C-alpha positions as CSV (number, residue, x, y, z in Angstrom):
1,M,-0.1,-0.1,0.0
2,N,1.7,3.6,-1.2
3,T,0.6,6.7,0.4
4,Q,0.0,9.4,-1.5
5,Q,-1.0,12.9,-1.4
6,V,-4.3,14.5,-3.2
7,S,-4.8,18.1,-3.9
8,N,-7.9,19.3,-3.9
9,P,-9.5,22.9,-3.9
10,V,-11.7,23.4,-0.9
11,W,-12.8,26.3,1.2
12,P,-11.5,26.5,5.0
13,K,-14.3,25.8,6.7
14,D,-14.0,23.9,10.1
15,I,-11.0,24.9,12.5
16,N,-9.5,21.7,11.7
17,T,-8.0,22.7,8.4
18,I,-5.9,25.2,10.2
19,A,-3.1,24.6,12.2
20,P,-2.9,26.8,15.3
21,S,0.8,27.3,16.9
22,P,1.2,26.3,20.2
23,A,1.0,29.5,21.7
24,T,-2.3,29.5,20.7
25,T,-5.0,29.4,23.3
26,S,-8.5,27.5,23.4
27,V,-9.9,31.2,23.2
28,E,-8.3,32.2,20.2
29,V,-8.5,28.6,18.4
30,A,-12.6,29.0,18.9
31,E,-12.7,32.8,18.0
32,L,-10.8,31.9,14.9
33,G,-13.3,28.8,13.5
34,K,-15.7,31.2,14.1
35,V,-14.1,33.5,11.9
36,V,-13.4,30.8,9.3
37,R,-17.1,29.2,9.6
38,Q,-18.6,33.0,8.9
39,T,-16.4,33.6,5.8
40,F,-17.2,30.4,4.6
41,N,-20.8,31.1,4.7
42,L,-20.5,34.6,3.3
43,K,-18.7,32.6,0.2
44,V,-21.6,30.5,-0.2
45,I,-24.1,33.3,0.0
46,L,-22.3,35.4,-2.5
47,L,-21.5,32.6,-5.1
48,L,-25.2,31.4,-4.7
49,T,-26.8,35.1,-5.2
50,M,-24.4,35.2,-8.6
51,L,-26.3,31.9,-9.8
52,F,-29.5,32.6,-9.1
53,G,-28.8,36.3,-10.9
54,L,-27.0,34.7,-13.8
55,S,-29.8,31.8,-13.9
56,F,-32.7,34.6,-13.2
57,F,-31.3,36.5,-16.6
58,M,-30.7,33.1,-18.8
59,F,-34.1,32.1,-18.4
60,R,-35.4,35.4,-18.9
61,E,-33.1,36.0,-22.5
62,I,-34.5,32.3,-23.8
63,N,-38.3,33.6,-23.0
64,F,-37.6,36.8,-25.0
65,F,-36.2,34.4,-27.3
66,L,-39.1,31.9,-27.5
67,L,-41.8,35.2,-27.5
68,R,-40.3,36.2,-30.6
69,K,-41.0,33.0,-32.4
70,D,-37.6,33.6,-33.8
71,F,-37.0,29.7,-33.7
72,L,-35.4,29.4,-36.9
73,M,-33.4,32.1,-37.0
74,P,-31.9,33.3,-33.6
75,T,-30.6,36.8,-33.4
76,L,-26.9,37.3,-33.4
77,G,-27.5,38.9,-30.4
78,F,-29.3,36.4,-28.5
79,G,-26.2,34.0,-29.2
80,L,-23.8,36.7,-27.1
81,I,-25.6,37.1,-24.6
82,S,-26.3,33.3,-24.0
83,I,-23.1,32.2,-24.4
84,A,-21.7,34.8,-22.0
85,L,-24.4,34.2,-19.3
86,M,-23.9,30.3,-19.8
87,T,-19.9,31.1,-19.2
88,G,-20.8,33.0,-16.4
89,I,-23.2,30.2,-14.8
90,A,-20.4,27.5,-15.5
91,L,-17.5,29.7,-13.7
92,V,-19.4,30.4,-10.8
93,Y,-21.4,26.7,-10.7
94,S,-17.4,25.5,-10.3
95,F,-16.4,27.7,-7.5
96,I,-19.6,26.5,-5.3
97,L,-18.6,23.0,-6.0
98,C,-15.2,23.6,-4.1
99,S,-17.2,23.9,-1.1
100,N,-17.8,20.4,-1.0
101,N,-20.7,20.1,1.1
102,R,-23.4,17.9,-0.3
103,Y,-26.3,19.7,1.1
104,I,-25.0,22.5,-1.2
105,E,-24.4,20.3,-4.2
106,Y,-27.6,18.3,-3.6
107,F,-30.2,20.4,-2.5
108,L,-29.5,24.4,-2.7
109,I,-27.9,24.6,-6.2
110,P,-31.2,22.4,-7.6
111,G,-33.3,24.4,-6.1
112,I,-32.1,27.7,-7.1
113,L,-32.1,26.5,-10.6
114,C,-36.0,25.2,-10.2
115,I,-36.9,27.8,-8.4
116,T,-35.9,30.1,-11.6
117,A,-36.9,27.9,-14.2
118,V,-40.5,27.6,-12.6
119,G,-41.2,30.8,-12.3
120,F,-40.7,31.5,-16.0
121,S,-42.6,28.4,-17.3
122,I,-45.7,29.2,-14.9
123,K,-47.5,29.4,-18.0
124,N,-47.0,26.3,-19.1
125,N,-48.9,23.1,-17.6
126,L,-47.9,21.2,-14.5
127,I,-46.9,18.3,-16.2
128,S,-44.2,20.2,-18.0
129,M,-43.0,21.8,-14.8
130,A,-43.0,18.6,-12.8
131,L,-40.8,17.1,-15.7
132,L,-38.6,20.1,-15.6
133,V,-37.9,19.8,-12.0
134,I,-37.0,16.3,-12.7
135,A,-34.9,17.2,-15.5
136,I,-32.9,19.7,-13.2
137,V,-32.5,17.1,-10.2
138,I,-31.4,14.2,-12.4
139,L,-28.6,16.6,-14.3
140,I,-27.2,18.0,-11.6
141,S,-27.1,14.7,-9.4
142,I,-25.2,12.9,-12.4
143,S,-22.7,16.2,-12.4
144,V,-21.9,15.9,-8.6
145,F,-21.6,12.7,-8.8
146,Y,-19.3,12.1,-11.6
147,L,-17.4,15.3,-9.9
148,H,-16.7,13.0,-6.6
149,R,-15.8,9.8,-8.8
150,V,-13.1,12.1,-10.8
151,K,-12.0,13.6,-7.5
152,S,-10.8,9.5,-6.2
153,T,-9.6,9.0,-9.5
154,Y,-6.9,11.9,-10.0
155,I,-4.5,13.0,-7.5
156,K,-3.4,16.5,-8.7
157,F,-6.1,19.0,-9.2
158,N,-7.2,20.0,-12.7
159,P,-9.7,22.8,-12.7
160,Y,-11.1,21.3,-16.4
161,V,-10.5,17.9,-15.8
162,Y,-12.4,17.9,-12.4
163,F,-15.2,20.7,-14.0
164,G,-15.8,20.1,-17.3
165,Y,-18.2,17.6,-17.5
166,P,-20.5,18.8,-14.4
167,T,-20.5,21.7,-16.5
168,K,-22.1,20.2,-19.1
169,G,-24.6,19.0,-17.6
170,L,-25.7,22.3,-16.0
171,L,-25.9,23.9,-19.3
172,T,-27.9,21.0,-20.7
173,I,-30.8,22.2,-18.8
174,F,-31.3,25.5,-20.6
175,G,-32.2,23.6,-23.5
176,V,-34.0,21.2,-21.9
177,Y,-36.2,24.6,-20.5
178,A,-36.5,26.1,-23.8
179,A,-37.7,22.4,-25.7
180,F,-40.2,22.1,-23.1
181,T,-41.3,25.4,-23.4
182,V,-42.0,25.5,-27.0
183,F,-43.4,22.1,-26.8
184,F,-45.9,22.6,-23.6
185,N,-46.9,26.0,-24.1
186,Q,-49.4,26.2,-26.9
187,Q,-49.4,30.0,-27.2
188,L,-45.5,29.8,-28.7
189,T,-46.6,27.6,-31.3
190,L,-50.0,28.7,-32.2
191,N,-50.4,30.8,-35.4
192,F,-46.7,29.9,-36.1
193,N,-46.0,30.0,-39.8
194,I,-43.2,27.6,-40.6
195,G,-43.5,28.9,-44.7
196,Q,-42.8,32.6,-43.5
197,S,-40.0,32.0,-40.8
198,V,-38.2,29.9,-44.2
199,S,-38.7,32.4,-46.4
200,K,-37.1,34.9,-44.2
201,L,-34.2,32.9,-44.2
202,V,-33.6,31.9,-48.3
203,S,-36.0,34.6,-50.0
204,E,-34.0,37.4,-50.2
205,P,-31.2,35.4,-51.9
206,I,-33.3,33.9,-54.1
207,Q,-35.3,36.9,-55.2
208,N,-31.5,38.7,-55.8
209,L,-30.5,35.9,-57.9
210,V,-33.5,35.5,-60.0
211,N,-33.7,40.3,-60.5
212,N,-29.8,39.5,-61.4
213,Q,-30.3,37.1,-63.6
214,L,-33.8,38.4,-65.4
215,Q,-32.1,42.3,-65.1
216,S,-28.9,40.1,-67.7
217,A,-30.9,38.6,-70.2
218,L,-33.0,41.8,-70.8
219,E,-30.1,43.4,-71.3
220,Q,-28.7,41.0,-73.5
221,K,-31.6,41.2,-75.4
222,L,-31.9,45.1,-75.9
223,S,-28.1,45.1,-77.0
224,N,-28.5,44.8,-80.5
225,Q,-31.4,47.2,-80.4
226,L,-31.4,50.8,-81.1
227,V,-30.9,52.8,-77.6
228,P,-31.4,56.6,-77.6
229,S,-28.1,58.7,-76.8
230,G,-27.6,59.2,-73.2
231,L,-30.4,57.0,-72.1
232,P,-28.8,53.8,-70.1
233,Y,-30.2,50.0,-70.5
234,K,-31.2,50.0,-67.0
235,E,-33.7,52.9,-67.3
236,L,-35.1,51.6,-70.6
237,V,-35.4,47.9,-68.9
238,G,-36.1,48.9,-65.3
239,A,-35.4,46.7,-62.3
240,P,-37.8,43.5,-62.5
241,K,-39.1,42.4,-59.1
242,I,-40.1,39.0,-58.4
243,K,-42.0,38.3,-55.4
244,A,-39.8,35.1,-53.9
245,D,-41.2,35.5,-50.4
246,E,-44.8,34.7,-51.1
247,F,-43.7,32.0,-53.5
248,V,-41.3,30.0,-50.4
249,T,-44.0,30.9,-47.9
250,E,-46.3,29.1,-50.1
251,Q,-44.9,26.5,-51.7
252,V,-43.5,25.5,-47.6
253,N,-46.9,25.5,-46.1
254,S,-48.2,23.4,-48.4
255,F,-44.8,21.0,-48.3
256,I,-45.7,20.4,-45.1
257,E,-49.0,20.5,-44.5
258,P,-49.3,17.2,-44.1
259,Y,-47.0,16.8,-41.7
260,T,-48.8,19.4,-39.6
261,N,-48.7,17.2,-36.2
262,F,-45.0,16.8,-36.2
263,A,-44.3,20.5,-36.2
264,K,-44.4,21.2,-32.4
265,P,-41.7,18.1,-31.5
266,T,-39.5,19.1,-34.1
267,L,-39.3,23.3,-33.4
268,A,-38.8,22.0,-29.6
269,I,-35.8,19.3,-30.7
270,L,-34.5,22.7,-33.4
271,V,-34.4,24.9,-30.4
272,Y,-33.0,22.0,-27.8
273,F,-30.0,21.8,-30.0
274,T,-29.8,25.9,-31.1
275,M,-28.9,26.4,-26.8
276,Q,-27.0,22.9,-27.4
277,F,-24.8,25.0,-30.0
278,F,-24.4,28.2,-27.6
279,A,-23.9,26.1,-24.6
280,L,-20.6,24.3,-26.7
281,L,-19.4,27.8,-27.7
282,A,-19.8,28.6,-23.9
283,R,-17.9,25.6,-22.7
284,L,-15.1,26.4,-25.2
285,L,-15.0,29.6,-23.4
286,F,-15.0,27.9,-20.1
287,A,-12.1,25.9,-20.8
288,L,-10.2,28.7,-21.5
289,F,-10.7,30.6,-18.8
290,I,-11.2,28.4,-15.9
291,G,-7.2,28.2,-15.3
292,P,-6.8,31.4,-15.5
293,V,-9.9,32.5,-12.9
294,F,-8.7,29.8,-10.6
295,F,-4.9,30.4,-10.4
296,A,-6.3,34.1,-9.7
297,A,-8.6,32.9,-7.2
298,K,-5.9,31.0,-5.4
299,R,-3.5,33.8,-5.6
300,L,-5.9,35.9,-3.5
301,G,-6.7,33.1,-1.2
302,F,-10.6,33.1,-2.2
303,I,-10.1,29.3,-2.0
304,K,-7.2,27.4,-0.9
305,V,-5.5,24.1,-1.7
306,S,-5.9,20.8,1.2
307,Y,-3.2,17.9,0.7
308,V,-5.1,14.6,1.8
309,S,-3.1,11.7,2.4
310,V,-4.3,8.8,0.5
311,Q,-3.5,4.7,0.3
312,K,-3.2,3.5,-3.5
313,E,-3.6,-0.5,-3.7
314,E,-0.9,-2.3,-5.5
315,L,0.0,-5.7,-6.8
316,S,3.0,-7.9,-6.8
317,L,5.1,-10.9,-6.7
């Protein structure tokens, strides 16, 4: 049996984590322990408040996105805000997991996320809210369980290895929330015109292409004809206009008419993968920032590294 030391980031919340000097009296030790516990509680309150605030704004942005009914065409502003908020949520979540407190990890974190999510999905039915709560609890529980498995496996602390997978489960919650909202909220998909949404994406380039082709064809046809002096071809021909948006809307709606029953689940899946794409970009930013952020936190004393002796089992002849 070999004894090795495992480094883990912790917040000192117990007097046993601090080695007092021999001259320290019992009263001073008790006062020091009280200060340490108070500091720990303040850090927990601060980080949980930040998690609540960031998740509140994230769910609000998702609601604004869904109310605009831009399921097929999310705006650049929504994407940038979502990525920034998700990155911040992942960083705060990683710091909270350093508390090494099962009550915080399994109850307070899911509770905060459930309160904010259910608060914004209050217009949905009870089944959707219950499923959303169950999904949040399951995803957070799996993430925390994986974190503790990693802690028992790796000897040297690596922030991305420790918190990479847990934050993936955390950010999945926002995609699940968006998908559930689209699927269970009747108002969002009521009178939603899929053909019109598709036409917004493709009608403009199609119309420009057709107009350019017509313009070129007409100018080529008139090139050999007599043209008054000083009068360009374009003034004679004009600018032909083709209503491509109406054509695309009519064609798309007629094509999907037999499959209208599948429109709602299809939109829910599409919104889910849209949020997962933003979550992927947020995780890439998280991978870039998590190392420097934890290094700065250790330098500032916000978190400390403790060394725990463990026994490793080896076989030999």
